[in-house]
N, C-alpha and C positions, 0 to 999 in steps of 0.2 A: 825287646825292644817296645819303645813308646812312641806316642805321636810327637812328643818333645824331642827325642833323640833321633828321629828320622825325618824331621821336617824342620823348617825355619818358620817360627811363629811371629806373626805381626807384633810389633812393639818397638821400644826404644833400645832393647839390648841387641837385637839382630843376632847373628850367628858369626863367629870367628872362625876362619880357615887358615891354615898354614899351606904355603905353596912352595913348589920347586923352581918357580919363575925367579930370574934374577936382575932382570933389567927392566926399565921403565916401559919400553915397547912391549915386551912380553906381557906386563902386568896391565897395561892398557888394553891389550888384546882379550886378556882374560875378562877384564871389567865389562868391555863392549859386549862380548858374548853371554855374560850373566845378565846384562841389563836387557838383553833381548827376550828373556823369560818373562811371561805374564806373571804379574804380581811382585816383581822386584821393584822396590822403591829407590834404593841407592846401594852402592858399593864403595866403601872407603879401603884406601890401602895404607898399611903402616909399614914403610921401609926402615924404621928405626930399630925394629926387633929382628931377630934371626930365629927361625925361618921367618921371611916376610909373611904378613898377615892381612888378610883381607876380611873385612866385617860385612856382612851382607844383611840389609833391613829390607823388610817386604810390607806389602799392603795385605797380603793374603797368604795363607799357608801354601808354602813351597816345598817340594821334597829336596832333600839334600843330594839325593842321586841325580836329580834333575840338574841341579847346580854343578855337581861334579862332571856330569856328561859335558856341560857346556865348556868347561875349561879344558876337558879331553879333546874337544873338537878343534882347539887351537893348539894343541899339543903340550899341555900342562896339566898337572894334578892338583887337586885341593883335599886336604885332610882336615875334617871338622874337629875343632878343639873341644874340651869337655864342656858340660852344661854349666852356666853360669850360677852362682849361688844366689838364693833368694833371702 
């Protein structure tokens, strides 16, 4: 494991996660829980793909596990997608 694979690094790319949430209320609950974490800048939801994806942008290095724990606290799971190509 590397710092890039275990954390969300600040920048324009963010980190994409798939989720098992299916409705807007659930997605908004996940978004609110993630936004409570220090260092999170914004969370974008893409409902046009399956599974639904959330893109998390940060101002600081934030652990993927911390983001996943926030989603679990509201009853859902987030699975990080692969690394973006450089």
